[in-house]
N, C-alpha and C positions, 0 to 999 in steps of 0.2 A: 509597526511591523518590525520584526527582528529577522535579518537575513543571515544565513550561515552557508558555508561551503560544505556541501554534502559530498564527501570524498571517500567514504568507506565503501568497500565492495568485496564481493559482488552484492547486488541486490537481487531479489528473486521475483519471478512472475509465475503465478499459477495459471495453467491453461489446460484445456481438454486434451485428452489423448488424441493424437492425429491432427492437432491444430498445426496448420502449415507454417504460419508466421507468428511466433510469439511476440514480435515487436509491432504487430498490427494494432493500431489504436482506433480503428473505425467503429468498433463496438461502443467505445466510450462516447461517441456522438449520437448514438441511437436512443439513449435513455434521457428522459427529461429530469430524472431524479438522482443524478450522480452527485457525489459529495464535492469533488474538486474540479469539475469542468462543466461546461454547457455544450449544447449542440453546436455552438459557434467555433469551438476549438477543441482539439483532442487532448487527451491525457493518457499517459502510459502508467497504469497503476501497478505498483511493485511493493514488495515487502522488504523491510530492511534486514530481516533475519528469517531463518527457517521456522522458528517457533511461531512467528506471525503468520507465515504461510499455512502452517498446520491449523491455526485458529480460524483462518478464512475458510478453509475447506470444511472444518467442523461446523462453522456458522452456516455455510451453504447447505450442508446435508442434514442439519438438525431438523429442518422442516419436514423431511421425509422419514424422520426417526431412524436414520441410518448412521451407524458408527463407521468411521473411516477404516477401522480394522476389518470390517465386514465386506469392504469393496474388493471385488475380484481385480486382478492386475489390469485387465483391459478397461476397467471402468475408473480406475484411480486417476485423478488429475495428475498432470505432469508438472514438475517444478523445473523452471529454466533459470539459470544464473545469467545475470545481465551486468555488464560493466558500464558504468556511467558516473560522472561527477559533474557538479554544477552549483550554481548560486540559487538557493531555495529559501523559502520563508519557513521559519520555525513555528509550527503549531503543535509542537510535541512537548517541549519543556514547560514548566510552570510559568517562566518569564515570557516565553513565546506565546502561550495561550492567553496570558494577561494582556500582552501587547496587541494581540489580535482582537481583543475584547470578546473572546469566547467565554462561555461559562467555565468556572474553575474546575468543574468536574467533566469538562469536555473529554470524550465525545458524547457523554450523556447530556441530555437536555440541550443539544445543539441542533438547530434547524438546518436542514440541507440547503434551503434557499439562502440562508445566511452564508454558509461555507462556499456556495457557488458564487455569490456576489463578491466575497473576499477573493476567491480565485481569479475572477475577472479583473478586479482592481490590481491585484499583485502581479498578474501576468502583464497587464498594461503598463505597470511600473518597471518591468524588466526582469522580474523573477522568472527563473526557469522551472520552478515547481514548488511543491510544498512537502515538508516532512511533518507528519501528524501522528497523533496517538491512534492506535488501531481500534476501530469501532468493533471489530470482531472479537478482539481480546476483551474489550469492555463488556460485550454481551455475554461472554463466558465468565464474568466475575472479576476480571483484573481491574483494580482501582489505583494501584500504585505505579506511577510512571516515573521512575527514577533510575539512575545508573545508566548503563550503556543503552542508548535508544534503539539499537538494532534488535534488542529483545522485545520491544513493544511498539514499534512504529512502522508506518507505511510511508511510501513515497509516491507522489503523483508528479510525473515529469510532463511539463508542457512542451511536448516534442516540437511543436511548430515554432517555438522561440528559443529552444535550447541551443546553446552554442556547440555542444558536443552531442552527436547522435548516440543514443543507446546502442549497444552492440551485444550480441550473444557472447558470453564468456567462453573461452576455450576450455575452462574447467567447469564441468557440470556435476551436480549432486549424484551420488551413487546410491544404489539400494532403495529400500522403501523409506523415503524421507517422511512419510506420514506417521511412522512409529517413533516416538521420541525415546531417547536413551533414558531420560528422566521422566517418569509418569506425571510429574507436576507441570511439565512443559509440553 
């Protein structure tokens, strides 16, 4: 396992309109099929960049054959900027993926039971979270995970062991963040 200090910010969290507490992690403990946590401990799932947040929303709505540009303002998910830094495991870079013994094409061909088992082990070893390649971007065809990881990675914060509590950033995204300036992103 390779550990790194995740200190860029803000990171972003996609939530429903009207969601009262964007830092609430209780939902992460209700599903048995999460990627980076189990019902035994919570994780705050975040995006390292707005491009990743857009991909997550597109991934969620693709099952309903709805394009994000078709969503009325009241139905659009909200993007919340979060400040946090800490010691995380690298499951994003090629070296981090190899050290974690995940498939080289991760997140493709990666079993969620395997990633959950890794999360348990890493959390027990003192890691505060994991930075990983975005499965949503991968589903949309992204296969190259190089350069600034904020463009293609997600962050799962193990809030129960994190030394710094995530906090809502005083600077929040403005406008319709779902519409990229560059259509390729």
